[in-house]
Structure formats: C-alpha cells, structure tokens
Backbone as CSV, one residue per row, in Angstrom:
resi,resn,N_x,N_y,N_z,CA_x,CA_y,CA_z,C_x,C_y,C_z
1,ASP,2.035,-15.572,0.609,1.561,-16.182,-0.608,0.165,-15.646,-0.956
2,LYS,-0.289,-15.944,-2.148,-1.569,-15.409,-2.630,-2.751,-15.854,-1.777
3,LEU,-2.718,-17.086,-1.343,-3.817,-17.600,-0.543,-3.935,-16.837,0.778
4,THR,-2.821,-16.553,1.398,-2.804,-15.801,2.653,-3.272,-14.366,2.429
5,ARG,-2.822,-13.738,1.349,-3.228,-12.354,1.059,-4.711,-12.255,0.742
6,PHE,-5.283,-13.317,0.153,-6.693,-13.313,-0.209,-7.604,-13.531,1.005
7,GLY,-7.062,-14.094,2.061,-7.845,-14.442,3.250,-8.698,-13.324,3.823
8,PRO,-8.137,-12.150,4.110,-8.953,-11.083,4.706,-10.115,-10.641,3.812
9,PHE,-9.863,-10.496,2.516,-10.940,-10.125,1.592,-11.989,-11.222,1.547
10,SER,-11.554,-12.454,1.427,-12.459,-13.582,1.349,-13.333,-13.669,2.601
11,SER,-12.752,-13.450,3.758,-13.513,-13.489,5.016,-14.602,-12.424,5.038
12,GLN,-14.262,-11.226,4.585,-15.246,-10.152,4.559,-16.347,-10.425,3.539
13,ALA,-15.985,-11.025,2.421,-16.983,-11.375,1.415,-17.939,-12.433,1.971
14,ARG,-17.391,-13.440,2.635,-18.245,-14.486,3.222,-19.170,-13.921,4.291
15,ALA,-18.723,-12.878,4.980,-19.534,-12.249,6.033,-20.595,-11.314,5.452
16,GLY,-20.582,-11.123,4.139,-21.570,-10.256,3.502,-21.189,-8.786,3.500
17,ASN,-19.920,-8.497,3.721,-19.457,-7.108,3.812,-18.855,-6.580,2.517
18,VAL,-18.963,-7.335,1.446,-18.430,-6.901,0.154,-19.594,-6.808,-0.825
19,LYS,-19.714,-5.669,-1.456,-20.773,-5.457,-2.449,-20.120,-5.201,-3.798
20,ILE,-20.763,-5.662,-4.869,-20.264,-5.386,-6.210,-21.380,-4.770,-7.039
21,VAL,-20.994,-3.994,-7.999,-21.950,-3.380,-8.915,-22.462,-4.451,-9.867
22,ARG,-23.752,-4.493,-10.037,-24.352,-5.487,-10.929,-23.947,-5.194,-12.377
23,GLY,-23.527,-6.228,-13.080,-23.142,-6.051,-14.473,-22.898,-7.377,-15.149
24,PRO,-22.701,-7.348,-16.460,-22.491,-8.587,-17.209,-21.186,-9.293,-16.851
25,TRP,-20.303,-8.609,-16.180,-19.012,-9.175,-15.791,-19.092,-9.945,-14.474
26,ASN,-20.220,-9.871,-13.758,-20.321,-10.481,-12.432,-20.057,-11.982,-12.421
27,GLU,-20.695,-12.690,-13.341,-20.565,-14.150,-13.329,-19.119,-14.616,-13.531
28,PRO,-18.412,-14.138,-14.565,-17.019,-14.586,-14.708,-16.117,-14.104,-13.564
29,PHE,-16.391,-12.913,-13.057,-15.605,-12.381,-11.939,-15.760,-13.276,-10.714
30,LEU,-17.005,-13.563,-10.340,-17.252,-14.389,-9.157,-16.758,-15.815,-9.359
31,ALA,-16.886,-16.333,-10.572,-16.377,-17.679,-10.855,-14.864,-17.740,-10.656
32,GLY,-14.175,-16.666,-11.049,-12.725,-16.619,-10.851,-12.348,-16.594,-9.382
33,LEU,-13.106,-15.838,-8.586,-12.824,-15.785,-7.147,-13.146,-17.118,-6.484
34,GLU,-14.293,-17.687,-6.855,-14.704,-18.953,-6.248,-13.811,-20.108,-6.662
35,GLY,-13.198,-20.030,-7.840,-12.329,-21.098,-8.316,-10.922,-21.042,-7.769
36,PHE,-10.573,-19.967,-7.087,-9.234,-19.804,-6.530,-9.034,-20.796,-5.393
37,PRO,-7.908,-21.438,-5.282,-6.655,-21.283,-6.015,-6.493,-22.232,-7.198
38,GLU,-7.503,-23.050,-7.497,-7.379,-24.000,-8.589,-7.609,-23.376,-9.965
39,ALA,-8.236,-22.197,-10.036,-8.558,-21.569,-11.316,-7.296,-21.264,-12.109
40,ALA,-7.439,-21.245,-13.422,-6.299,-20.994,-14.305,-5.769,-19.568,-14.163
41,HIS,-6.650,-18.622,-13.862,-6.237,-17.220,-13.746,-6.616,-16.689,-12.372
42,ASP,-5.733,-15.869,-11.814,-6.009,-15.318,-10.487,-5.841,-13.799,-10.446
43,ASP,-5.968,-13.152,-11.587,-5.810,-11.695,-11.637,-6.852,-10.985,-10.784
44,ASP,-8.099,-11.445,-10.819,-9.148,-10.813,-10.019,-8.888,-10.996,-8.529
45,VAL,-8.363,-12.155,-8.165,-8.013,-12.419,-6.769,-6.924,-11.442,-6.325
46,ASP,-5.902,-11.273,-7.150,-4.823,-10.339,-6.823,-5.346,-8.910,-6.692
47,ALA,-6.235,-8.520,-7.605,-6.781,-7.160,-7.570,-7.610,-6.931,-6.311
48,CYS,-8.445,-7.889,-5.965,-9.278,-7.746,-4.766,-8.420,-7.721,-3.505
49,SER,-7.445,-8.597,-3.437,-6.565,-8.637,-2.271,-5.808,-7.327,-2.118
50,GLY,-5.267,-6.826,-3.227,-4.505,-5.581,-3.178,-5.363,-4.385,-2.825
51,ALA,-6.546,-4.292,-3.412,-7.443,-3.170,-3.111,-7.888,-3.218,-1.654
52,PHE,-8.222,-4.401,-1.178,-8.650,-4.543,0.216,-7.528,-4.115,1.158
53,ARG,-6.310,-4.509,0.856,-5.158,-4.130,1.677,-4.959,-2.614,1.669
54,MET,-5.149,-1.995,0.509,-4.979,-0.543,0.420,-5.983,0.194,1.307
55,PHE,-7.190,-0.328,1.417,-8.182,0.316,2.266,-7.913,0.094,3.741
56,GLN,-7.183,-0.952,4.073,-6.934,-1.255,5.475,-5.596,-0.747,5.995
57,ASP,-4.641,-0.577,5.129,-3.301,-0.174,5.543,-3.307,1.290,5.977
58,ARG,-2.999,1.545,7.226,-3.055,2.909,7.751,-1.794,3.721,7.460
59,THR,-0.757,3.101,6.945,0.458,3.851,6.656,0.644,4.129,5.177
60,ASP,0.240,3.215,4.322,0.446,3.373,2.889,-0.821,3.188,2.078
61,GLY,-1.933,3.051,2.740,-3.170,2.737,2.040,-3.803,3.930,1.357
62,LEU,-4.838,3.630,0.613,-5.565,4.634,-0.143,-6.179,5.690,0.766
63,LEU,-6.748,5.269,1.882,-7.342,6.243,2.803,-6.284,7.186,3.365
64,GLU,-5.108,6.654,3.647,-4.014,7.498,4.144,-3.570,8.484,3.072
65,PHE,-3.530,8.048,1.838,-3.173,8.936,0.730,-4.128,10.125,0.685
66,TYR,-5.435,9.834,0.727,-6.413,10.922,0.673,-6.369,11.791,1.927
67,ARG,-6.081,11.197,3.074,-5.953,11.990,4.295,-4.822,13.005,4.138
68,ARG,-3.708,12.555,3.568,-2.578,13.470,3.343,-2.943,14.577,2.361
69,GLN,-3.723,14.218,1.335,-4.147,15.227,0.359,-5.005,16.292,1.029
70,VAL,-5.928,15.885,1.892,-6.785,16.837,2.598,-5.950,17.703,3.525
71,GLU,-5.023,17.107,4.240,-4.162,17.880,5.138,-3.344,18.910,4.361
72,ALA,-2.846,18.514,3.205,-2.075,19.445,2.376,-2.950,20.601,1.915
73,MET,-4.174,20.317,1.571,-5.097,21.371,1.121,-5.437,22.317,2.274
74,LYS,-5.614,21.787,3.469,-5.910,22.624,4.647,-4.746,23.539,4.966
75,GLY,-3.533,23.018,4.749,-2.353,23.799,5.056,-2.012,24.829,3.995
76,GLY,-2.770,24.842,2.921,-2.540,25.824,1.872,-1.419,25.480,0.922
77,THR,-0.867,24.261,1.036,0.232,23.901,0.154,-0.261,23.233,-1.110
78,GLY,-1.525,22.868,-1.165,-2.061,22.182,-2.356,-1.757,20.714,-2.325
79,CYS,-2.303,19.996,-3.268,-2.081,18.545,-3.367,-0.776,18.268,-4.102
80,GLU,-0.002,17.381,-3.539,1.250,17.019,-4.168,1.239,15.604,-4.665
C-alpha cells in the first residue's frame, strides 16, 4: 500500500538525508508530504516513493540503468 511504500523515503527524510532545491513550490510540496495519508492529494508522495525506490533497486533501478549504459559504451556497442 502507499503508506508502506512511503516509509523508506519518509524515514530518510526524518533522518535529514533528503535535500530539496529551494523554490516557491517548497511549501505546498512539503505540506502535501506532511499531510499524508489524510491529504486530499498524494501525487507527490507517490513520486517521492517511486523515485526513492528507483535509486535503491539494484535490479531495475535508475542506477542500474545507468550502469548498463556505461557498460554498453565500454563494450563499444553504444547505448541502447
């Protein structure tokens, strides 16, 4: 469920390990995260949970994608 998926990101944010770029969108963004799960909209929660998972997943995550791209470039086959 969404609450379970949000847990790892939320834990890292509480530990001070999440940084955001300062901007006019900060207040509504943080209010949406802090209001979860009672908030009317949870799109930002879903985005943060999904992005955090992509950085941690060693088989299908974003870092693995880029690792494969680098390996392909080293092998002379180019990026696919």
